[in-house]
C-alpha positions, 0 to 999 in steps of 0.5 A: 675720758681717753678713747680705748684702743683695742688690739685684735689678737691673732686667732689661735685654734687651741683657744677654743678648747676648754681647759682642764676642768672647764665646761666653757665654750670659747670663741676664736680669740679665746674669750669665754662666751657664757652669756645668752641674750634671748629675744622673746619677741620682735614686737613692742608696745612702744616705738622709741625714736632710737629703736624703731622708725616711726613708720614701716617697722618690720616684724617677722610672721608669727610662725617664724618666731620660736615657740616656747619649747623651741626657745627652751631647747636652745637654752638647754643646749647652750647651758650644756656647753657653759652658758650660765647667764640669760637675759630676756629682751625684745622688742618688749619681753613682757608682752610675750604670752606665758612669759612668767612660765618661760622664766620658771622653765628657764630657771629649772635648767641645770647650769643656768645661774642667773636670769635677768630682763630688760624691759620698758617697765610698762607692764611690770606693776602687775607682773613683777612679783610673779616674775620674781617668784618664777626665778627672775633675779634682776631687771633693767628698766628703760627711762630716757627722760623724767619729763612726761611729755618728752617721754611720750614724744621719745617713745611715741605714746608711752606714759611715764607714770606706768614706768614709775609704777613698774620700778616701784613694783620691781623694787618691792618684789626684790628684783634688785639691784634696779638698773635704769637705762637711758639712751642719750640723744642730742637735742632730746634728752641730753640736757636731762642727764644731770637730773637722771644721774641724781636719781642715784643720790638717795636710791641704791639704783644704777643709772646707765647712760647708753650711746645711741647706735646706728641700727637699721631704720634709725641710723639718722638718729645716731648721725645727728644725735650721738652724745659720747660718754665723755660728753655725758660725764662732763654734763654730770660733773658740771652739776654734781662734781667730780665722779668717783670711778668704781670697779665694774664686774668682769664682763659688764659693758658699763664703766661704773662711777658714783656721785660723791656721797650717793647711795647708787652708781652710774654706768656708762655704756659706750659702744661707739666711742669706747667699745668693750669688744675685748671682754665681750662674753655674749651672743644673742638669740633672736626671736626668729631663731638666729644666733646674732654673734655681734649686735652691730654686725650682720652675721647670724647663725640659724638654729631654727632650721635645726629645730624644725628639720629633725636635728638632734641636741648634738646638732644644735650644740654643734651649731651653737659652738660654730656660732661662738667660734665665728663671733667677730672680734669687734663691730667695726664702726670705726672702720665704717662698717654699718651694715647691721641688717636689722633694727634693735627690736629685731635683734634683741637689746 
């Protein structure tokens, strides 16, 4: 797979102005930003090797995290300027108190058309049906290996049996299409890539393979363990034959393929080797109330200060627009910029 070369366009002021009939906020490069990834907590019930260091993980004091009402206030403001898609992340979003109630309230916000979640799946067996009833539509579940022992090692203590139970519950609840996420790390799970891909042969799932990223606290895992998408595809094709390229939905970071004859599909997310910055349509809201404008750049806009200093909804909307306008063109990894400032659990996946 040839590397994609992205040419940064010039900033054009009028690109940020909605066209006639549009209710969309655009960044300085004209990209419509409609997708808000909301971190419900920086805590997690696992300690995955590519996400958190084994020791010394940093968590914000509880009082610094957004309350339920503060979080909903930000989403309401974002919805008024064109954000229509919400993904709930963490840390681990299912450990947030009142998460089902939060989903229900988000689903009631005018303009929000889609609510999804990324989770490790450990608590889904008992929560999936309630989340679906509250308004959650789809779910992504992390499963980096099929081996129970290796899963325990990679997650530092997790039980894969709970993940399988969570996947079954999510499917039974109708949180479909099921998407499974695997971060591929050399020397840990790269040899399992063909087996993970085989999950899609008899099931209508999407197995998504993600390149490991050089985030705060785990950059060494990236440095020694990066497996590029091209390598991952080669590993799969050795076993399953030439993959079929499919059309991916606009804005989806995954490049979508299929094993010939399979019910499901394969997605490849390549932030390092084949960045998808040109059609990025998202920003992130961290659990402590910052708008993270790019996952891999240490550049944030504070909305918690507005919420807690008596600011109006118009003030909040202005700050969100300001953040969208400042969204950078790309993450700069190829230029050697690795100042991410935070780990994945602090940012929100």
